[in-house]
C-alpha positions as CSV (number, residue, x, y, z in Angstrom):
1,M,-97.4,107.6,-74.9
2,P,-94.7,105.4,-73.3
3,H,-91.9,107.4,-71.7
4,A,-89.3,105.8,-74.0
5,D,-91.1,107.2,-77.0
6,S,-90.4,110.8,-75.8
7,S,-86.9,110.6,-77.3
8,L,-88.2,109.9,-80.8
9,V,-87.8,112.7,-83.3
10,P,-90.5,113.0,-85.9
11,P,-89.1,113.1,-89.5
12,E,-90.7,116.4,-90.2
13,I,-88.4,118.1,-87.7
14,T,-85.3,119.1,-89.6
15,S,-84.0,122.3,-88.1
16,K,-82.2,122.7,-84.7
17,A,-84.8,125.3,-83.6
18,E,-87.6,122.8,-84.2
19,F,-85.6,120.0,-82.5
20,W,-85.0,121.9,-79.3
21,I,-88.7,123.0,-79.1
22,H,-89.7,119.4,-79.5
23,V,-87.2,118.1,-76.9
24,R,-88.3,120.8,-74.4
25,G,-92.0,119.8,-74.9
26,Q,-91.1,116.1,-74.4
27,L,-89.2,117.0,-71.2
28,Q,-92.0,119.1,-69.9
29,Y,-94.3,116.0,-70.3
30,L,-91.7,113.9,-68.4
31,L,-91.6,116.4,-65.5
32,V,-95.3,116.4,-64.9
33,D,-96.1,115.3,-61.3
34,Q,-92.4,114.8,-60.4
35,R,-90.2,117.3,-58.7
36,H,-87.3,115.2,-57.4
37,W,-84.1,116.4,-59.0
38,V,-82.4,113.0,-59.3
39,T,-85.4,111.5,-61.2
40,N,-85.8,114.6,-63.4
41,L,-82.1,114.9,-64.2
42,A,-82.0,111.1,-65.1
43,N,-84.9,111.5,-67.5
44,A,-83.5,114.8,-68.9
45,S,-80.1,113.3,-69.6
46,S,-81.6,110.2,-71.2
47,L,-84.1,112.2,-73.3
48,I,-81.5,114.7,-74.6
49,Y,-78.9,112.0,-75.3
50,N,-81.3,109.7,-77.1
51,A,-83.0,112.5,-79.0
52,L,-79.7,113.9,-80.2
53,L,-78.7,110.4,-81.4
54,A,-82.0,110.1,-83.3
55,F,-81.7,113.6,-84.9
56,T,-79.6,112.5,-87.8
57,P,-79.7,115.8,-89.8
58,H,-77.4,117.4,-87.3
59,F,-76.1,114.8,-84.8
60,G,-77.0,111.1,-84.9
61,N,-74.4,108.3,-85.1
62,G,-71.0,108.3,-86.6
63,D,-68.5,111.1,-86.5
64,R,-71.1,113.7,-85.5
65,A,-72.5,111.7,-82.6
66,V,-73.1,113.1,-79.2
67,N,-71.2,110.7,-76.9
68,W,-72.2,112.0,-73.4
69,C,-75.0,114.0,-71.8
70,G,-75.3,114.5,-68.1
71,F,-75.0,116.8,-65.1
72,Y,-72.4,117.9,-62.7
73,L,-73.9,119.3,-59.5
74,I,-72.6,121.2,-56.4
75,S,-71.7,118.6,-53.7
76,S,-74.0,120.1,-51.1
77,L,-77.0,118.6,-53.1
78,F,-75.8,115.1,-52.3
79,P,-76.4,113.4,-49.0
80,K,-73.5,112.8,-46.7
81,P,-72.4,109.1,-46.5
82,R,-74.1,107.3,-43.6
83,F,-72.1,104.2,-43.5
84,G,-68.3,103.7,-43.0
85,G,-65.9,101.7,-45.0
86,V,-62.5,102.2,-46.4
87,P,-62.2,105.9,-47.4
88,S,-60.9,106.5,-51.0
89,R,-57.9,108.7,-51.4
90,N,-60.2,111.6,-52.4
91,Q,-63.1,110.9,-50.0
92,S,-61.9,113.2,-47.2
93,T,-62.1,116.3,-49.4
94,A,-64.5,115.4,-52.2
95,T,-67.4,114.5,-49.9
96,T,-67.3,117.6,-47.8
97,D,-65.8,120.3,-50.0
98,E,-68.2,123.0,-51.3
99,N,-65.7,123.7,-54.1
100,T,-66.6,120.4,-55.8
101,L,-69.0,119.4,-58.5
102,F,-70.2,115.8,-58.2
103,L,-71.2,113.6,-61.2
104,G,-75.0,113.4,-61.4
105,P,-77.3,111.5,-63.7
106,F,-75.9,110.9,-67.2
107,C,-75.9,108.8,-70.4
108,G,-72.7,107.8,-72.0
109,K,-69.3,106.3,-71.0
110,P,-68.2,106.4,-67.4
111,A,-67.1,109.9,-66.4
112,C,-65.1,111.9,-63.9
113,Q,-66.7,111.5,-60.4
114,F,-66.0,115.0,-59.3
115,I,-64.6,118.3,-60.6
116,S,-62.8,120.8,-58.5
117,L,-64.0,124.4,-58.5
118,S,-60.8,125.6,-56.7
119,P,-58.9,128.2,-58.6
120,D,-55.6,126.5,-57.8
121,R,-56.5,123.3,-59.7
122,G,-57.3,122.5,-63.3
123,R,-61.0,123.1,-63.5
124,G,-62.2,122.5,-67.0
125,V,-65.3,123.5,-68.9
126,C,-67.9,122.3,-66.4
127,A,-66.3,124.1,-63.5
128,D,-65.9,127.3,-65.5
129,A,-69.5,127.2,-66.7
130,F,-70.7,126.7,-63.1
131,L,-68.7,129.5,-61.8
132,Q,-69.7,131.9,-64.6
133,Q,-73.4,130.7,-64.3
134,K,-73.7,130.5,-68.1
135,I,-73.5,128.1,-71.0
136,V,-70.0,127.6,-72.4
137,I,-69.6,126.3,-75.9
138,V,-66.1,125.0,-76.6
139,P,-65.6,124.2,-80.3
140,N,-62.4,122.2,-79.6
141,V,-61.7,120.9,-76.1
142,D,-58.1,120.3,-76.9
143,E,-57.6,124.1,-77.1
144,Y,-59.5,124.8,-73.8
145,P,-57.1,125.7,-70.9
146,G,-57.5,123.2,-68.0
147,H,-59.9,120.9,-69.9
148,V,-60.6,117.8,-67.9
149,A,-60.6,114.9,-70.4
150,C,-63.0,112.2,-69.2
151,D,-63.2,110.7,-72.7
152,G,-60.4,111.2,-75.2
153,E,-62.8,111.0,-78.1
154,T,-64.7,114.0,-77.1
155,K,-64.1,117.1,-79.2
156,I,-66.6,119.5,-77.9
157,V,-68.3,120.1,-74.5
158,L,-71.2,122.1,-73.3
159,G,-71.4,122.3,-69.5
160,V,-72.7,122.1,-66.7
161,L,-75.5,120.3,-68.4
162,D,-72.6,118.7,-70.0
163,L,-72.9,117.5,-73.7
164,D,-70.0,116.0,-75.5
165,C,-69.8,115.5,-79.2
166,L,-67.2,113.7,-81.4
167,V,-67.0,116.5,-84.1
168,L,-65.3,119.8,-83.7
169,G,-67.8,122.7,-83.6
170,G,-70.7,120.3,-83.2
171,F,-72.7,122.7,-81.1
172,D,-73.6,126.3,-82.0
173,E,-75.7,129.2,-80.8
174,Q,-79.0,127.5,-81.8
175,D,-78.1,124.6,-79.5
176,K,-77.1,127.1,-76.7
177,F,-80.5,128.8,-77.0
178,G,-82.4,125.5,-77.0
179,L,-80.5,124.2,-74.0
180,E,-81.0,127.4,-72.1
181,T,-84.7,126.9,-72.3
182,I,-84.3,123.3,-71.3
183,A,-82.1,124.2,-68.3
184,D,-84.6,126.8,-67.2
185,L,-87.4,124.2,-67.4
186,I,-85.3,121.7,-65.3
187,V,-84.4,124.3,-62.7
188,K,-88.0,125.4,-62.2
189,G,-89.3,121.8,-62.4
190,C,-87.2,120.4,-59.5
191,D,-87.0,120.6,-55.8
192,W,-83.4,121.1,-55.0
């Protein structure tokens, strides 16, 4: 099967439970013989994003569309810059600070390049999910204290495997369970 076909959703899959089992199986196939986290997270974000868009009974296009899927990762996973240049206004702290999540592989519109984990700064959903080490479902991001708005159209976020949806309450406990199994597969399938 071509890799691109892994994001197709067969028409007989109609429930969220079946959908997440299918996506996990497709991701498991994509992770075979590859343990590098960049490659695996790139394929995972693409698979999840495109499969959600193809799953029209619950997501798909239009006002229920998922508009972003990607990863924010602790800055220590990223290599330190090897070449000089003109430092950005945030480079001195963002590239060395262990209290920072960096943008990783994703699909969707451009996003925040880093998110602070410091308690004295507005952290948002992804930072809170990372610090709590659990999935956080936010039915309405406009009501979440400290939400970092990368895309004003987003109404719901699931972080640190960050999924954004255009509709309020777009994700539920079935999505949380499905994504927990996918996150576990990714963690075990990568060399960090």
